[in-house]
C-alpha positions in Angstrom: 24.3 51.8 67.0 22.1 50.0 69.5 19.7 52.6 71.0 16.4 52.9 72.7 13.9 55.8 72.6 12.7 56.8 76.0 10.0 59.1 77.5 11.6 62.2 78.6 10.5 61.5 82.2 12.0 58.0 82.1 15.7 57.4 81.9 16.7 54.0 80.3 19.8 52.9 78.6 20.4 52.7 74.9 17.2 54.7 73.9 15.9 57.4 71.3 13.3 60.0 72.2 11.6 63.0 70.5 9.3 65.6 72.1 7.8 69.1 71.5 6.3 71.7 73.7 3.0 69.9 73.1 4.3 66.8 74.7 5.8 63.4 73.7 5.2 62.3 70.2 6.7 58.8 69.9 9.4 56.5 71.3 11.4 53.5 70.0 13.2 51.0 72.1 16.1 49.0 70.8 15.1 46.3 68.3 11.4 47.3 68.6 9.0 49.3 66.4 8.3 52.9 67.2 5.3 53.6 69.5 3.2 56.7 69.2 2.7 58.4 72.5 0.9 61.5 71.3 -2.8 61.7 72.0 -3.6 65.1 70.4 -3.5 66.3 66.8 -0.2 64.4 66.1 -1.7 61.0 67.1 -2.4 59.9 63.5 0.1 62.1 61.7 3.5 61.1 63.1 5.7 58.2 62.3 9.5 57.3 62.3 11.5 56.3 59.3 14.1 53.6 59.2 16.9 56.2 59.7 15.1 57.5 62.8 13.7 60.6 60.9 10.4 62.1 62.2 7.7 62.0 59.6 4.7 64.4 59.9 1.8 64.0 57.5 -0.6 66.7 56.3 1.6 69.5 57.6 -0.1 72.9 58.3 1.1 76.3 59.2 0.6 75.3 62.9 3.3 72.7 62.6 5.9 75.5 62.3 7.7 75.0 65.6 10.8 73.4 67.2 10.9 69.6 67.5 13.5 67.9 69.8 15.1 64.5 69.3 16.5 62.9 72.6 19.0 60.1 72.3 19.9 57.9 75.4 22.9 55.6 75.2 23.7 54.1 78.5 24.1 56.9 81.0 24.5 59.6 78.2 21.5 61.6 77.1 21.6 64.0 74.1 19.0 66.4 72.7 18.9 67.8 69.1 16.3 70.5 68.5 15.0 71.1 64.9 13.0 74.2 63.8 10.4 73.4 61.1 9.4 76.2 58.7 6.2 75.9 56.5 6.3 77.9 53.1 3.3 78.9 51.0 3.4 80.9 47.8 0.9 83.9 47.5 -2.3 83.1 45.7 -2.2 86.2 43.5 -0.9 89.7 42.9 -3.0 92.7 41.8 -2.8 96.4 41.6 -5.7 98.4 43.0 -6.5 102.0 43.8 -4.9 103.2 40.6 -4.0 106.9 40.2 -6.3 108.7 37.8 -3.3 110.4 36.0 0.3 111.2 36.4 1.7 114.7 36.1 5.2 115.1 34.9 7.6 116.2 37.7 5.0 115.6 40.4 5.4 112.6 42.8 2.2 110.6 42.7 1.1 107.3 44.3 0.7 104.8 41.4 -1.6 102.5 43.3 -1.6 99.6 45.8 0.0 96.2 45.0 -1.5 93.4 47.1 -0.7 89.7 47.5 -2.3 87.3 50.0 -2.2 83.8 51.7 1.6 83.6 51.8 4.1 82.3 54.3 6.5 83.7 55.0 5.3 87.2 54.2 5.9 88.0 50.5 8.2 90.8 49.4 6.7 93.0 46.6 8.7 94.6 43.8 7.4 97.3 41.3 8.3 97.2 37.6 8.0 99.6 34.6 8.2 98.0 31.2 9.5 94.8 33.0 12.3 96.7 34.7 12.4 97.1 38.5 11.5 100.5 39.9 13.4 102.0 42.8 11.2 103.5 45.4 11.9 107.2 46.2 11.4 106.6 49.9 7.8 107.7 50.0 6.3 104.3 49.4 4.8 102.1 52.1 4.7 98.3 52.8 2.3 96.6 55.2 2.0 92.9 56.3 -1.1 91.5 58.0 -1.5 87.9 59.5 -4.7 86.0 59.3 -5.5 84.7 62.8 -7.4 81.7 61.5 -4.8 80.5 59.0 -1.6 82.2 60.1 -1.0 83.2 56.4 0.1 86.8 55.6 -1.3 89.5 53.3 1.3 92.0 52.0 0.4 95.3 50.4 2.8 97.9 48.9 2.3 101.5 47.6 4.8 103.3 45.4 5.3 107.0 45.0 6.5 107.8 41.4 7.5 110.9 39.6 6.4 110.5 35.9 8.3 111.5 32.8 6.9 112.4 29.3 8.0 109.0 28.0 5.7 107.3 30.6 2.6 107.9 28.3 2.8 104.4 26.9 4.6 102.8 29.8 3.2 99.6 31.4 3.5 99.1 35.2 3.4 95.8 37.1 4.2 94.5 40.5 5.3 91.0 41.6 6.0 88.7 44.5 8.2 85.6 44.1 7.5 84.4 40.5 4.0 85.9 40.3 3.3 89.2 38.4 0.2 91.3 38.3 -1.6 92.4 35.1 0.0 95.5 33.5 -1.6 98.9 34.0 -1.0 102.2 32.2 -1.6 105.8 33.3 -2.5 109.0 31.6 0.5 111.3 31.9 -0.3 115.0 31.8 2.2 117.7 30.9 1.9 121.3 29.7 2.3 122.4 26.1 5.9 123.3 25.2 5.7 123.5 21.4 3.0 123.9 18.7 3.3 123.4 15.0 1.1 124.6 12.0 0.3 122.1 9.3 -1.4 122.6 5.9 -3.9 119.8 4.9 -5.1 119.7 1.3 -5.8 117.2 -1.5 -2.9 117.7 -3.9 -1.2 121.0 -4.6 -2.7 124.2 -3.3 -4.2 125.9 -6.3 -6.8 128.5 -7.0 -10.3 127.4 -6.2 -9.3 124.7 -3.7 -10.0 124.5 0.0 -7.0 124.8 2.4 -7.3 123.4 6.0 -4.9 124.7 8.7 -4.2 122.4 11.6 -2.5 123.5 14.8 -0.8 120.6 16.7 0.4 121.0 20.4 2.6 118.6 22.3 0.8 119.0 25.6 -1.4 116.4 27.2 -4.2 117.0 27.3 -3.7 119.2 24.2 -5.3 122.7 24.1 -8.8 122.8 22.7 -8.9 126.4 21.4 -6.5 128.3 19.1 -6.1 131.6 17.3 -5.5 131.4 13.6 -3.8 134.4 11.9 -5.1 134.5 8.3 -3.1 137.1 6.4 -3.2 139.5 9.3 -6.8 138.7 10.4 -7.2 136.7 13.7 -9.8 134.0 13.8 -10.6 132.4 17.1 -11.5 128.7 17.0 -12.8 126.8 20.1 -13.1 123.1 20.7 -11.1 122.4 17.5 -7.5 122.5 16.3 -8.4 123.2 12.6 -9.6 126.0 10.4 -10.5 125.7 6.7 -10.0 128.5 4.2 -12.3 128.0 1.2 -11.9 128.9 -2.4 -8.3 130.2 -2.1 -6.9 132.5 -4.8 -3.4 133.6 -5.8 -3.9 136.6 -3.5 -4.2 134.1 -0.6 -0.4 133.5 -0.8 1.3 134.8 2.3 2.2 134.0 6.0 -0.2 132.1 8.2 0.1 131.6 12.0 -1.6 129.7 14.9 -1.2 130.2 18.6 -2.7 129.1 22.0 -5.5 131.5 23.1 -4.2 131.8 26.7 -0.5 132.0 25.6 0.0 134.1 22.5 3.8 133.6 22.6 3.2 129.9 22.0 2.8 130.1 18.2 4.0 128.7 14.9 3.9 130.2 11.4 4.2 129.0 7.8 4.5 130.8 4.4 2.0 129.3 2.0 2.0 129.7 -1.8 -1.2 129.3 -3.8 -0.3 127.9 -7.2 -2.1 129.0 -10.3 -2.0 128.1 -14.0 -3.8 130.1 -16.7 -4.1 128.9 -20.2 -5.8 130.3 -23.3 -6.1 128.5 -26.6 -7.2 130.1 -29.8 -9.3 129.1 -31.6 -11.5 127.1 -29.2 -14.9 125.5 -29.2 -16.3 124.5 -32.6 -14.2 125.7 -35.6 -15.7 125.6 -39.1 -13.2 125.7 -42.0 -13.3 125.1 -45.8 -11.3 122.5 -47.6 -7.9 123.7 -48.5 -7.9 126.6 -46.0 -5.2 127.1 -43.3 -5.6 127.2 -39.6 -3.2 129.0 -37.1 -3.2 127.9 -33.4 -2.2 130.2 -30.5 -1.6 129.1 -26.9 -1.0 131.6 -24.1 0.0 130.6 -20.6 0.6 132.3 -17.2 1.6 130.3 -14.2 3.2 130.6 -10.7 5.9 128.1 -11.6 7.8 126.5 -14.5 5.7 124.8 -17.1 6.5 121.5 -18.7 7.6 122.0 -22.3 7.2 125.8 -21.5 3.6 125.5 -22.5 4.3 125.8 -26.2 2.7 124.2 -29.2 5.9 122.8 -30.6 4.2 119.4 -31.1 0.8 120.6 -32.3 -0.6 119.5 -35.6 0.1 121.8 -38.7 -2.9 123.0 -40.6 -1.4 124.7 -43.7 -3.9 123.2 -46.1 -6.9 121.5 -44.5 -8.3 118.2 -45.7 -11.4 116.4 -44.7 -9.4 113.9 -42.6 -8.2 116.9 -40.4 -11.8 117.1 -38.9 -12.0 116.0 -35.3 -11.4 117.1 -31.7 -8.0 118.4 -30.6 -6.9 118.8 -27.0 -3.8 120.6 -25.6 -2.5 119.7 -22.1 -0.3 122.0 -20.0 1.3 120.8 -16.8 3.1 122.4 -13.9 4.2 119.8 -11.4 1.0 118.1 -10.4 -1.2 120.8 -11.8 -2.8 120.0 -15.2 -4.9 122.4 -17.4 -6.6 121.3 -20.6 -8.3 123.0 -23.5 -9.7 121.8 -26.8 -11.4 122.7 -30.0 -13.5 120.8 -32.5 -12.4 121.3 -36.1 -15.0 120.7 -38.9 -13.7 120.9 -42.5 -16.4 121.4 -45.1 -16.4 121.8 -48.9 -18.0 121.1 -52.3 -18.0 117.3 -52.9 -15.6 116.0 -55.6 -15.9 112.6 -57.4 -12.4 111.0 -57.2 -13.2 107.9 -59.3 -15.9 106.1 -61.2 -15.5 102.5 -62.3 -17.4 99.5 -63.6 -17.0 95.7 -63.4 -18.8 92.6 -64.2 -20.3 90.7 -61.3 -18.9 87.4 -60.3 -21.9 85.5 -61.8 -21.5 87.4 -65.0 -25.1 88.5 -65.0 -24.8 92.1 -63.8 -22.6 95.2 -64.0 -21.4 96.8 -60.7 -20.9 100.6 -60.9 -18.7 102.3 -58.3 -18.6 106.1 -57.5 -16.0 107.3 -55.0 -16.3 110.9 -53.7 -15.0 113.3 -51.0 -16.9 116.1 -49.4 -18.3 117.5 -46.1 -21.0 117.5 -44.9 -21.6 114.0 -46.1 -22.5 114.1 -49.8 -25.6 112.4 -51.3 -24.9 110.0 -54.2 -27.3 109.7 -57.1 -27.2 107.7 -60.4 -28.8 108.5 -63.7 -30.0 104.9 -64.0 -32.0 102.6 -61.7 -30.4 99.5 -60.2 -30.4 97.1 -57.3 -28.1 96.2 -54.4 -27.2 99.8 -53.7 -24.3 99.7 -51.2 -22.8 102.7 -49.4 -19.6 102.5 -47.4 -19.2 104.2 -44.0 -18.5 107.9 -44.2 -14.9 108.3 -42.9 -12.6 111.3 -43.2 -14.9 112.9 -45.6 -14.8 109.9 -48.0 -17.7 107.8 -49.2 -18.0 105.0 -51.8 -21.3 104.1 -53.5 -21.9 100.9 -55.5 -24.9 100.1 -57.8 -25.7 96.9 -59.6 -27.4 97.1 -63.0 -28.4 94.9 -66.0 -27.7 97.0 -69.1 -29.8 95.9 -72.1 -28.3 98.5 -74.4 -25.2 100.6 -74.4 -25.5 103.3 -71.8 -23.8 106.5 -70.6 -24.3 106.5 -66.8 -24.0 109.7 -64.8 -22.9 109.7 -61.0 -23.9 112.9 -59.2 -22.7 113.8 -55.6 -24.0 116.8 -53.8 -24.2 118.6 -50.4 -25.2 122.1 -49.2 -22.0 123.5 -50.8 -22.5 122.2 -54.3 -22.3 119.1 -56.5 -20.0 117.2 -58.9 -20.8 114.8 -61.8 -18.9 112.1 -63.7 -20.0 109.9 -66.6 -19.1 106.3 -67.5 -20.0 104.3 -70.7 -21.5 101.0 -70.0 -22.0 98.5 -72.9 -25.0 96.2 -73.1 -24.4 93.0 -71.2 -26.2 90.7 -73.7 -24.1 91.7 -76.7 -20.9 91.1 -74.7 -22.2 87.7 -73.7 -22.9 86.8 -77.4 -19.5 87.9 -78.6 -17.3 86.7 -75.7 -18.8 84.8 -72.9 -15.5 84.5 -71.2 -15.2 88.3 -70.5 -15.3 89.0 -66.9 -15.0 92.8 -66.7 -15.3 95.9 -68.8 -11.6 96.4 -68.6 -11.3 93.0 -70.4 -14.0 94.1 -72.9 -12.0 97.3 -73.7 -8.8 95.3 -74.2 -10.6 92.9 -76.6 -12.2 95.8 -78.3 -8.8 97.3 -79.1 -7.5 94.0 -80.4 -10.6 93.6 -82.5 -10.2 97.0 -84.1 -6.6 96.2 -85.0 -7.6 92.9 -86.4 -10.4 94.5 -88.4 -8.2 97.2 -89.8 -5.7 94.5 -90.9 -8.5 92.5 -92.6 -9.8 95.6 -94.3 -6.3 96.4 -95.6 -6.0 92.9 -96.9 -9.4 93.1 -98.6 -8.6 96.5 -100.2 -5.3 95.1 -101.4 -7.0 92.0 -102.8 -9.6 94.1 -104.6 -7.0 96.3 -106.1 -5.0 93.3 -107.3 -8.1 91.8 -108.9 -8.9 95.1 -110.6 -5.4 95.5 -112.0 -5.5 91.9 -113.2 -8.8 92.3 -114.9 -7.6 95.5 -116.5 -4.6 93.6 -118.0 -6.7 90.8 -119.4 -9.3 93.1 -121.0 -9.3 93.8 -124.9 -7.7 96.9 -126.2 -10.4 98.1 -128.7 -10.1 101.4 -130.3 -12.8 103.8 -129.5 -14.3 101.5 -126.8 -16.2 103.4 -124.1 -15.0 103.2 -120.5 -18.5 103.2 -119.0 -18.3 99.6 -118.2 -15.0 99.9 -116.5 -16.2 102.7 -114.5 -19.3 100.8 -113.5 -17.3 97.8 -112.4 -15.0 100.0 -110.4 -17.9 101.5 -108.5 -19.3 98.0 -107.7 -15.9 97.0 -106.4 -15.7 100.1 -104.2 -19.2 99.3 -102.8 -18.1 95.8 -102.0 -15.0 97.1 -100.2 -17.1 99.5 -98.2 -19.6 96.8 -97.3 -16.7 94.6 -96.1 -15.2 97.4 -94.1 -18.6 98.1 -92.5 -19.2 94.4 -91.7 -15.7 94.2 -90.1 -16.4 97.4 -88.2 -19.7 96.0 -86.8 -17.9 92.8 -85.7 -15.4 94.8 -83.6 -17.9 97.4 -82.3 -18.5 97.3 -78.5 
């Protein structure tokens, strides 16, 4: 469309024209560039686009007004007014003048929510736990305009009636997409219910301390209470607890607590003090003799059922005591979490007894090792009738002890082992042959048990040889008798003399064989 912009005071054909109450801004004639007419604040801020739109640079709140476009086409003149609105978001939202506390059921002003530098004026909404709150009609809202900038400041107050659940509630306010920081309030309400609690470490038993605690649901809670201790009233101020020390089974009964200024607001509890009595006989240190019997007795008395009924069904039996029975014994009786223990120390004593004596050749074949094993309590002392070296004593365990002695016998010996303690003594003997004679006869012997075996074999062999010798002598004698002359009246003195010589030779042979097999 061919058009020309005209001044409003000039009427020309085919024109386009814009104006405001402040005067003419610009004009554009047909086929020409737009000309700026404004001489005030719009002089350097206005221009016209190719589609004849008015462009305003660096718009401010003062540009919020009505602009008019005038189009002239021939004899026709048309005007098109346009209202320009300038928007600005608020710079921030905050809650001030907070209420000190909220009382349940009482309308209270929460505080003042304020937002500034907005256009148009901001609308404020209150929230509780991010959910909008509906005003009860007693809230206020106020808008102020800054004369210098034209921007508005909006403030809002809210009347709110608190509930008990508002103790942990978070309140905020917002304008457009801006929220304030959350705030919370102390919510007060009177006590409606109290409860009595028992605080103790483990089960309540005799000798323990018991703490009673009275809890109230009011806010703020009461600070002073009355505690009813088995009919006796104890007043406690600035605390909700009372401790009963060193309770006994007589402390079992009903306990109460109440608010001092409202005796009807109370709570009670029946409390049982548990007890467990146990007596073990015997106890302490018990002295007994070897072979005696020992009877155990356990007596119990408790406020409840005992585990295993507190019996000694699994206790050790001491019908005939031995040294290995010595030691410490403990019995444990339980009732729920309660545990009682008692013990005794058993000491079995008696005259020492030698159980075994033995001998053996040392590994190098140059010594004899003697062993004496004994039982007794207190610990017996071991003594030998000969001197030796490398005396070795085993640990004294369960009344038993073993003593070893190394000797070098040069002759055949009968060695005595003696064990003794405060109750008596015992002795045992053992025959020990000379080490050198054994070495001469049989260097391969390694123990006295081997010597004994060889001795028996030697004796048997000797007896057999002796029998052979006797038989041979008898045969020679008979042969000689047959070969002799048969002279009449000949004396038998010679024959008798020869017989005696033969008997002497047999005896010497037997003695020689006997010496060869002697140990």
